[in-house]
C-alpha positions as CSV (number, residue, x, y, z in Angstrom):
1,M,11.3,-22.0,-5.3
2,S,7.6,-21.5,-4.6
3,F,6.1,-18.5,-2.8
4,C,5.0,-20.9,0.0
5,V,8.5,-22.2,0.6
6,K,9.9,-18.7,0.7
7,H,8.2,-17.4,3.8
8,T,8.7,-18.1,7.5
9,F,5.8,-16.8,9.5
10,S,5.8,-15.4,13.0
11,V,3.7,-18.2,14.4
12,Q,6.3,-20.6,13.3
13,I,9.1,-18.4,14.7
14,R,7.3,-18.4,18.1
15,S,7.0,-22.2,18.1
16,Y,10.7,-22.5,17.2
17,L,11.7,-20.1,20.0
18,Q,9.7,-22.0,22.5
19,T,11.1,-25.4,21.4
20,A,14.6,-24.2,21.3
21,A,14.3,-22.6,24.7
22,A,13.0,-25.8,26.2
23,A,15.9,-27.8,24.7
24,L,18.4,-25.4,26.1
25,I,16.9,-25.6,29.6
26,L,17.0,-29.4,29.6
27,A,20.6,-29.5,28.4
28,A,21.9,-26.9,30.9
29,T,23.9,-28.2,33.9
30,A,23.5,-25.0,35.9
31,P,20.3,-23.0,36.6
32,P,19.6,-21.3,33.3
33,L,18.6,-17.8,32.6
34,P,15.1,-17.3,31.2
35,A,15.2,-18.1,27.5
36,Q,11.7,-18.4,26.2
37,W,9.5,-15.6,24.9
38,P,7.9,-14.0,27.9
39,D,4.1,-14.4,28.4
40,H,2.4,-11.5,30.1
41,P,-1.3,-11.5,30.8
42,T,-3.3,-8.8,29.0
43,P,-4.8,-6.6,31.7
44,G,-8.5,-5.7,32.0
45,V,-9.8,-8.6,29.8
46,P,-13.5,-9.1,30.3
47,R,-14.4,-12.6,31.3
48,T,-17.4,-14.9,30.9
49,A,-18.9,-16.7,33.9
50,D,-16.4,-19.6,33.4
51,G,-13.4,-17.3,33.4
52,K,-12.7,-17.4,29.6
53,P,-12.0,-14.1,27.7
54,D,-15.3,-12.6,26.6
55,L,-14.4,-11.5,23.1
56,S,-18.0,-10.5,22.4
57,A,-18.0,-8.0,25.2
58,P,-18.4,-4.3,24.3
59,A,-15.4,-2.6,22.8
60,L,-13.2,-0.5,25.0
61,R,-13.5,3.2,24.8
62,T,-11.2,6.2,25.3
63,A,-11.8,9.0,27.8
64,D,-13.7,11.0,25.2
65,G,-16.1,8.0,24.5
66,K,-14.6,6.9,21.1
67,P,-13.8,3.3,20.4
68,D,-10.3,2.4,21.5
69,F,-8.5,0.3,18.9
70,S,-5.4,-0.3,21.1
71,G,-4.3,-3.9,21.3
72,M,-2.4,-6.6,19.5
73,W,-4.2,-7.8,16.4
74,G,-3.7,-10.9,14.1
75,W,-5.4,-12.2,11.0
76,V,-8.1,-14.7,10.0
77,N,-6.5,-17.9,8.8
78,V,-9.0,-19.5,6.4
79,G,-7.3,-22.8,5.7
80,P,-5.1,-23.9,2.8
81,P,-5.1,-20.9,0.5
82,C,-2.4,-21.9,-2.0
83,G,-2.6,-25.6,-2.7
84,A,-1.7,-28.9,-1.2
85,H,1.9,-27.8,-0.5
86,C,0.8,-24.9,1.8
87,N,-1.5,-26.6,4.2
88,D,0.6,-25.6,7.2
89,L,0.8,-21.9,6.4
90,Q,-1.0,-19.6,8.8
91,I,-2.0,-16.8,6.4
92,S,-5.1,-15.1,5.1
93,R,-6.4,-15.3,1.6
94,E,-6.1,-11.5,1.3
95,F,-2.3,-11.8,1.8
96,L,-2.1,-13.7,-1.5
97,N,-4.9,-11.8,-3.2
98,I,-6.4,-8.8,-1.4
99,A,-9.4,-8.9,-3.7
100,Y,-10.2,-12.6,-3.5
101,S,-13.7,-11.9,-2.1
102,L,-14.4,-9.3,-4.8
103,K,-16.6,-10.8,-7.5
104,G,-14.9,-10.5,-10.8
105,G,-11.8,-9.2,-9.2
106,P,-10.5,-5.6,-9.4
107,P,-11.6,-3.4,-12.3
108,Y,-8.2,-3.4,-14.1
109,Q,-7.0,-1.0,-16.6
110,P,-5.7,-3.0,-19.6
111,W,-2.1,-2.5,-18.8
112,T,-2.7,-3.6,-15.1
113,A,-4.4,-6.8,-16.1
114,E,-1.4,-7.7,-18.3
115,L,1.0,-6.7,-15.5
116,V,-0.7,-8.9,-12.9
117,Q,-0.6,-11.9,-15.2
118,K,3.1,-11.4,-15.8
119,R,3.8,-11.2,-12.1
120,K,1.9,-14.4,-11.4
121,A,3.8,-16.1,-14.2
122,D,7.0,-14.9,-12.7
123,L,6.0,-16.4,-9.3
124,A,6.1,-13.0,-7.7
125,K,9.9,-12.7,-7.9
126,D,9.8,-8.9,-8.0
127,D,7.5,-8.5,-5.0
128,P,9.2,-6.0,-2.6
129,N,8.2,-8.4,0.2
130,V,10.6,-11.1,-1.4
131,R,13.4,-8.6,-1.2
132,C,12.7,-7.8,2.5
133,M,11.4,-4.3,1.6
134,P,8.4,-2.7,3.4
135,R,5.0,-4.1,2.5
136,G,3.2,-0.8,2.6
137,A,0.1,0.5,4.4
138,P,-2.6,-1.6,2.7
139,R,-0.7,-4.8,3.4
140,I,-0.5,-4.1,7.1
141,W,-4.1,-5.4,7.3
142,T,-3.4,-8.6,5.4
143,D,0.1,-9.2,6.9
144,D,1.1,-12.6,8.3
145,Y,2.7,-10.9,11.3
146,Y,1.1,-9.5,14.3
147,K,0.5,-5.8,14.7
148,R,0.0,-3.6,17.8
149,I,-2.0,-0.5,17.7
150,F,-1.5,2.4,20.1
151,Q,-4.3,5.0,20.2
152,V,-3.2,8.2,21.8
153,E,-4.4,11.8,21.6
154,G,-4.3,13.0,18.1
155,R,-2.6,9.9,16.6
156,L,-3.0,6.2,15.9
157,V,0.3,4.3,15.7
158,I,0.6,0.8,14.2
159,L,3.7,-1.3,14.9
160,T,4.2,-4.5,13.0
161,E,6.5,-7.4,13.8
162,R,8.0,-7.6,10.3
163,N,11.2,-5.5,10.3
164,M,9.7,-3.7,13.3
165,Q,8.0,-1.2,11.0
166,Y,5.5,1.5,12.0
167,R,2.7,3.5,10.5
168,Q,1.2,6.7,11.9
169,I,-2.3,8.1,11.3
170,F,-2.8,11.7,12.2
171,M,-6.1,12.3,14.0
172,D,-5.5,16.0,15.0
173,G,-7.6,17.6,12.2
174,R,-4.8,18.3,9.8
175,P,-5.6,18.0,6.1
176,L,-3.8,15.7,3.6
177,P,-0.8,17.6,2.2
178,P,-1.3,18.5,-1.5
179,D,2.0,16.9,-2.6
180,P,3.4,14.6,0.0
181,N,6.8,12.9,-0.4
182,P,6.0,9.4,-1.8
183,T,6.5,6.7,0.7
184,W,5.6,3.0,1.3
185,N,2.8,3.9,3.8
186,G,1.7,7.2,2.3
187,Y,0.5,10.1,4.4
188,S,-2.6,9.3,6.5
189,T,-5.2,11.6,8.2
190,A,-8.4,10.5,10.0
191,R,-11.7,11.7,11.3
192,W,-14.5,10.1,13.3
193,E,-17.9,9.4,11.8
194,G,-19.8,8.1,14.8
195,D,-17.9,5.0,16.0
196,T,-16.0,4.6,12.7
197,L,-12.6,6.0,12.1
198,V,-12.3,7.1,8.5
199,V,-8.7,7.2,7.3
200,E,-7.6,8.8,4.1
201,T,-4.2,8.2,2.7
202,S,-2.3,9.5,-0.4
203,G,1.3,10.0,-1.3
204,F,2.2,6.4,-2.1
205,R,5.2,5.3,-4.1
206,D,4.5,4.3,-7.7
207,D,5.7,0.7,-7.4
208,L,3.7,-0.9,-4.5
209,W,2.2,-4.3,-4.5
210,L,-1.1,-4.9,-2.7
211,D,-0.6,-8.6,-2.4
212,S,1.5,-11.6,-3.6
213,D,-0.5,-11.8,-6.8
214,G,0.9,-8.5,-7.8
215,N,-2.1,-6.2,-7.8
216,P,-0.5,-2.8,-8.0
217,L,-0.9,0.5,-6.2
218,T,0.5,3.6,-7.9
219,S,1.3,7.1,-6.9
220,A,-2.1,8.2,-8.2
221,A,-3.9,6.2,-5.5
222,K,-6.0,7.4,-2.7
223,M,-6.9,4.8,0.0
224,T,-9.8,5.1,2.4
225,E,-10.0,2.9,5.4
226,R,-13.1,2.6,7.6
227,I,-12.1,1.1,10.9
228,R,-14.5,-0.2,13.5
229,R,-14.3,-2.3,16.7
230,P,-17.8,-3.9,17.0
231,N,-16.8,-5.8,20.1
232,Y,-13.9,-6.4,22.4
233,G,-12.3,-9.1,20.3
234,T,-12.7,-7.9,16.8
235,L,-11.5,-5.1,14.5
236,E,-13.2,-4.6,11.1
237,V,-11.4,-2.7,8.4
238,E,-13.1,-1.7,5.1
239,I,-10.5,-0.7,2.5
240,T,-11.4,1.3,-0.6
241,I,-8.8,1.7,-3.3
242,D,-9.2,4.6,-5.7
243,D,-6.3,4.4,-8.2
244,P,-7.4,5.7,-11.6
245,K,-4.0,5.0,-13.1
246,A,-4.3,1.2,-12.4
247,Y,-8.1,0.6,-12.1
248,T,-11.1,1.9,-14.0
249,A,-13.2,2.4,-10.8
250,P,-12.7,2.4,-7.0
251,W,-13.2,-1.0,-5.3
252,T,-13.7,-2.1,-1.7
253,V,-12.7,-5.1,0.4
254,R,-13.4,-5.9,4.0
255,I,-11.0,-7.5,6.4
256,T,-11.5,-8.8,9.9
257,Q,-8.7,-8.8,12.6
258,P,-8.9,-10.9,15.8
259,L,-7.6,-9.6,19.1
260,I,-4.4,-11.4,20.3
261,L,-4.2,-11.8,24.1
262,D,-1.3,-12.5,26.5
263,S,1.4,-11.9,23.9
264,E,3.9,-9.3,22.6
265,L,5.5,-8.5,19.3
266,I,8.8,-10.4,18.7
267,D,12.0,-8.9,17.4
268,Y,12.1,-10.0,13.7
269,Y,14.1,-8.6,10.8
270,C,13.7,-10.2,7.3
271,L,17.2,-9.6,6.2
272,E,18.8,-11.3,9.2
273,N,20.4,-14.5,7.8
274,E,18.3,-14.1,4.7
275,K,19.4,-16.6,2.0
276,D,16.4,-17.3,0.0
277,F,15.6,-14.4,-2.4
278,V,18.5,-15.3,-4.7
279,H,16.5,-18.3,-5.7
280,M,13.4,-16.2,-6.6
281,V,14.2,-16.1,-10.3
282,G,10.8,-16.6,-11.9
283,K,9.2,-19.4,-13.8
284,G,11.6,-21.2,-16.2
285,A,14.7,-19.5,-14.9
286,T,17.5,-21.5,-13.2
287,P,18.4,-20.4,-9.7
288,P,22.1,-20.2,-8.7
289,K,23.8,-23.3,-7.4
290,E,24.3,-23.7,-3.7
291,Q,27.8,-22.8,-2.6
């Protein structure tokens, strides 16, 4: 089974929910209870003269004058990223290869280059994502599920639709701990440089994947994110990976996130009714027969 067949994306789930809800309403003989995902207008949206959302308006700011990153954010779909069989998938290129825009690719250590080729040949069968495990902090920005950011005093909290996961970034001046417990998201602290929030993260697990191609992230890694909101409708994230165990030099990618209006996160858990990953056996292997 290909990577493309494996995944069901939130935009498709939303469409399914709306279609199913409409069918139930039409079939009901009594007044039905509300069944479709609720729409709720985003408050305070700047408007153009013709009433449309003005996404190029100035970014919102908090009471202390800093950019406010709060809101629901998506991803930039750049067309068919994985061949003729995936034309309908709404994903970013970075989801498949976080470094696709990096000329020459990441500066691999010899063992890393070999590992990535093996993972590709095995059709990403060992990707934690395939097993419904967390995707980790770097993949939050390339994820094919919406995320909502809450910016409160001393902390930035990111909620993601997939498995209803969260990430927290401490903005209260604390330093990075010298030896944090290794986790999927690592331990993140941040400081302001003008209108840019600079986030530093360490304490990653040793077995993380940065993307579906299998670019690794090890426990030696330090990740620096520079987050900006240049206007009301756009979030820009510059990610620098400094992982001397896996790469010969630091490398940087830039990712754009569009604002999502009039919507909310849906309740989605990867393991609920999951029946696919037993078929992810790698190239040349035979998946089990259907029961």
